[in-house]
C-alpha positions as CSV (number, residue, x, y, z in Angstrom):
1,V,70.5,-21.2,-50.4
2,R,74.3,-21.9,-50.4
3,R,75.9,-21.3,-47.2
4,N,78.7,-19.3,-48.9
5,F,76.6,-16.9,-49.5
6,L,75.1,-16.5,-46.0
7,S,78.6,-16.6,-44.5
8,Y,79.8,-13.4,-45.9
9,L,76.5,-11.8,-45.0
10,R,77.2,-12.8,-41.4
11,E,80.8,-12.0,-41.5
12,R,81.7,-15.4,-40.0
13,A,83.6,-18.2,-41.7
14,G,84.4,-22.0,-41.4
15,K,82.4,-23.7,-38.5
16,S,81.2,-20.7,-37.1
17,A,79.2,-20.0,-40.2
18,R,77.1,-23.1,-39.9
19,L,73.4,-23.3,-40.3
20,V,71.5,-23.7,-37.6
21,A,68.0,-24.3,-36.8
22,R,66.2,-22.1,-34.8
23,D,62.6,-22.5,-33.1
24,F,60.6,-19.6,-32.6
25,D,57.1,-18.8,-31.7
26,R,55.2,-17.4,-35.0
27,V,52.1,-16.5,-32.9
28,A,54.5,-14.1,-30.8
29,V,56.6,-12.7,-33.7
30,N,53.1,-11.8,-35.7
31,N,51.0,-10.5,-32.9
32,V,52.4,-6.9,-32.2
33,H,50.4,-4.5,-29.9
34,D,50.6,-1.0,-31.4
35,A,48.4,1.2,-29.7
36,K,48.9,4.2,-32.0
37,A,47.7,2.0,-35.1
38,E,44.6,0.9,-33.0
39,A,43.4,4.5,-32.1
40,E,44.1,5.2,-35.5
41,A,42.1,2.6,-36.8
42,E,39.1,3.2,-34.5
43,R,39.1,6.9,-35.3
44,L,39.0,5.8,-39.3
45,K,36.1,3.6,-38.1
46,E,34.2,5.9,-36.2
47,E,34.7,8.8,-39.1
48,A,33.4,6.3,-41.7
49,A,30.2,5.2,-39.6
50,Q,29.3,9.1,-39.5
51,A,29.8,9.4,-43.1
52,A,27.6,6.5,-43.6
53,A,25.0,7.7,-41.2
54,E,25.2,11.0,-43.1
55,K,24.7,9.4,-46.6
56,Q,21.6,7.5,-45.5
57,A,19.9,10.6,-43.7
58,E,20.6,12.4,-47.3
59,K,19.0,9.3,-49.0
60,E,15.9,9.3,-46.3
61,A,15.4,13.1,-46.8
62,A,15.3,12.6,-50.9
63,Q,13.0,9.7,-50.6
64,A,10.8,11.6,-48.5
65,E,10.9,14.5,-51.0
66,L,9.9,12.1,-53.8
67,D,7.1,10.6,-51.6
68,A,5.9,14.0,-50.9
69,K,5.8,14.9,-54.9
70,A,4.1,11.6,-55.6
71,A,1.2,12.1,-53.3
72,E,1.1,15.4,-54.5
73,V,0.8,14.4,-58.0
74,E,-1.7,11.4,-56.8
75,A,-4.1,14.1,-55.2
76,A,-3.9,16.3,-58.3
77,H,-4.5,13.3,-60.4
78,K,-7.7,12.1,-58.3
79,S,-9.2,15.7,-58.4
80,N,-9.0,15.5,-61.9
81,E,-10.9,12.5,-62.1
82,V,-13.7,13.6,-60.5
């Protein structure tokens, strides 16, 4: 990046427009604690877990229904064999 482009952005000229290296803590800059966002993430996580539990219950109910039908068919088949 050219200095003359940065100098007018900072509204400085001459020696005061020189670029100076600045050290900063990258971890501290990137580590932001947002309680509101964390609460929202937790709520979404709970909703997803609840939806997954409901879906699993539906699958189990459907499987139980299929098992009952299969047992019924087997019983009818065995009664026809004898």
